[in-house]
N, C-alpha and C positions, 0 to 999 in steps of 0.2 A: 434243215441243212444236212443232217445226217443221212436222211433218205436220198437226197440229191446226190451226195457223195457216193453212196452205194450204187446208185443207178449208173453214174458215170463210170465207176470202176467196172461194172458188169459189161458196159459197152466196150471198154478198152480190151477186156479179156476176150470178148466175142470176136473183135477184129484180129486179135493175135492168133486165135485158133484158125480163123479163115485163112490168113496168110500162110501159116505153118502147114495146113493141110494141102494147100495148092502147091507149095514147094515140094512136098513129099510125093505127090502124084506125078509131078514132072520128072523127078529123079527115078522113081520106080515105075517107069512106063513100060516094063516088059510084059510078059504074058499075064502076069498078075498085076493089075493096076494099083492094088492097095486101096486104102481109104483116102480117096481124093479130097482135096480141100473144097471149100464152098466156091463154086463157079468153075471148076476144072472140066475139061472135055475128054471123053473116052473115044479115041480115034479107032481102036481095034475092036475085035469081036466082042469081048466081054467087058466093056468099060463099066466102072462102078457108077454110083449115083452122082454123076457129074464130074468125077475126077478125070484128069488127063491120063488115060491108060493107053500107052502106045502099043503094047503087045496084046495077045489074046487074054482072056480071063481077067480083065481089070476088076479090082475090088470095088467096094462100096464108095462111091465118090461123095463129095459134100452135097449139101442141099441145093446149091445153085448151079451145078454142072449139067451139061447136056451130053448124053451118050450118043455119039454119031455112028459108032460101028454096030455090029450085029447085036451084041449083048451089052450095050453100054450102060444099062441100068436106068434108073429113074432120075431125071434132073430135078433140082430143088427150085424154090420160089425166090431165093436171094434173101438179103437182110430185110426184115419186116419194117425197119424204121428208115430204110434208104429213100423211100418215096413219101414218108409221112411229113406233113406240114403241121407242126404243133404250136406255131406262133399265134397267140391270142391277142397280139397287139396291145397288151397291157404291160407297161414297163414295170409294174409293181408285182409281177409274178415271174417265177423261174419256170420255164416251159421245158418239159422232158418227154421222151418217148420210151415206153417199156420195150426192151430189146426182144422180149419173148412174145408179147402179144401185139406189139405195134400200136398200143393205145397211148394217147397223149395224157399227160398229167400236168397240173398247174399248181405250183406251190407259192403261196404268198411270201413276199420278201420279208425276212425277219429284221425289223428295225428297232427291236428292243435294246436300249443301251444300259439296261439294268439299273436305272436311276429312277426311284419312285417319284421323284419330283419333276419329271419331264413327261410331256405328252408326245408319244412316239407315233410316227406315221410315215407313209411313203408318198412322195410327191407324184401324183398321177400323170404329170407331164414329163418330168425328167427321170423318174424312177429312182431318185436319190432319197435317202432316209433323212427325215427332218425330226429333230428332237427339241421341241419347244419347252422352255421352262414353264412350269405350272404357275398360273396367276392366282395368288392368295390375297390380293388386295380386297379389303372389305369396304374401301372408300371411306374409312374413318381415320382422319389424320391423327387421332389420339390413341391408335393401337399400332404396335409393331407386328407386322405380318410376316410369317415364315412358313416353310414347308418342312415337315418331318421327313428326313431322308430314309427312315426305316418304314414308316407306314404310308407315306405319301399324303397324309392328311394335313390340312391347313391349320395353323394355330394363330390366334390373335391375342396378343398380350397387351394390356393397357400400359401406356407410356408412363414411366416412373418420373414424377415431377417433385418428389419430396426433397426439399433442400435441407432437411434435418434441423430446421429452425422452428421451434414450437410456437413462435410468435408470428408466423406467417400462415395464411391460408393458401395451400398449394393446389393448383388445378391445371388442366390442359385446355387450351383454347380450342373449341371444336371447329373453328373456321381455319385457323392457321396451323394448328398442331403444335404450337409453341407452348412451353411451360410458363405459367404466370404465378408469381408469388406476391400476394397481397398482404400487407401488414395488418395484423388483427386490430380491429377497431375496439378500443377499450373506453371510449368516451362515454361517461354516464350523464353528460349534459348538466353537470353540476360544476359551476365556476369555482367553487371553493374546495374542489378535490383535485389532487394531482393523480392523473390517470396513467397507468403504464401496464405493460405485459411482463409477467415473470418469465425470464429467459430460461428457467429450468423446468417449470411446470406448464408454461403456456397459458396460465390462468390470468385473468385481468385483476389488477389491484387498483383500488380507488382510495387513496389516502387523503384524509382531511388535511387541508392546508394549515400549516402551523403559523399563527400570527402573533405568537407570544413575543413581546419585546423585553421580557424579564423585568418589567416594572410592575410592582405589586399595586401601584396606585393608578393603574390604567386598566380599563376594560378593553380587551383585545377581541376583535371579531373580523370576519371576512364578509365582504359585500357580495351578495348572491348575484348582483347584476354585473359588476365589473370584475369580481374575483380579487379585488385589492384588499389588503389588510388595513383595518382601521384600529386606532389606539385612542380611545376616549378616556379622559381623566375621570376617575371615580367620583361619583356624586356623593359628597358628605354634608351637604347643606341640611341643617335641621330646622331651617326657616325661623330661627331665633336671631334677631338682629343684634342681640347683645352677647352673642357667642362668636368666637373665632373658630371656624370649622376647617379642619385639615385632615390629610391622610398620612398615617404613619408609614414611611417608606420601607420600614423593616418588616412590619406585620401586615400592612395593607389595610389596617383597621382605621375607621373614621374616628377623629377626636374632635370634641366640642369644648372649647375653653372660653370661660366667661371673659368678656372684653375688659381690659384693664383700664379703669377710669381713675385710678389713684393719682392724685396730684401731690402726694406726699406732704399734705398739710393736714395735721391732725385736727385742725379746727374747722374743717369743712366736711360735709357729708357728701361723699362721691357716689354717684350712681349712673346707670345707663338707662336712658329713656329712648325707646324706639331706635336703638342703635347709636344714639348720641350720648356723650358723657355730660353729666351735669354736676356742678359743684355748688352746694348750698352751705353758706356759713352756718356754723353750729349755733343754735339759739341757746344762749346761757341766761337769758332774762328770767329772774325768779319773781318778777313782778313786785319786788320790795324796793321802795324808793330810798330806803336807808342803806342799801348795799350797792356797791359798784360791781357790776357783773362783767366777767371776761372769760376768755378761753386760754388756757395755758398752751402756748404754741409748741411746747415740747411733749406734754402728755396728752393734750387734747381734752383735758378735763376743764369743766367750768369752775370758775372761782367767784365767790361772792364776798366782797370785803365791805365791812360797815364803813360808812362815811361819817364825818363829823358835822355835817350840816343837816343832818336829818333830825327833825323834831318829832319825837314819837307822839302818837295820838293818845 
């Protein structure tokens, strides 16, 4: 653009000099024609190089004048660009003519918008500048694509899908470009554990299920099939039918107490036989026919009293 501006300025200066020289040669058309402008005519004896010298001894006329009188001088060839056709029929060039040499010059139109993120060009049909934004799309819906306004290079930053929840697995769907947050699977496939994710660490925690019913006389456990808690009474059977078996609710210990077969009759022998109580009358017979045998119902002792009817042998 700077070169074009300079050339146009030179053309304007050249036109100004031509018009000024022609005017001076017309005013000073006496014996000395002076320096005629470009294209003046020397009518008298000594015309200049093309200036209009009306008197004798005309000075040097401009390059385009014709000396018609005796000494009119040398006529010039005119503006070298007046007959030049510099149009290259390309709307994307600025066409100029060099005012000194008459040669044509073609400058490409400057369409630079000084934006590194546009592709700049000239439309070959209209000659208008076109500044298309640079396409940085990498066709990956999971990246944010942009152009660096300083370097003009493309950048592709992975889409941030972090929801700041350590108990979710965060990712970008490669088909839709949407963020997906899947709850972390902490299932250990054990029906007897309570599975969860620690919201602070993001680690899985698998706590054994508590089935304690706080009864010391039950055996508490979890069914691995259903995950339900079971509470079975503690087995205290000692397989002795003559004991009463029980669990101490305070200690959880088994107790085995002999079955009570006492009929509170001191004259019977009480015992348990295969789990059943039996009561045998105490045998006080001393096998002496001279005594009457009996059991004292208070003490349970046998008594042997001599009878009067006994004849000793």
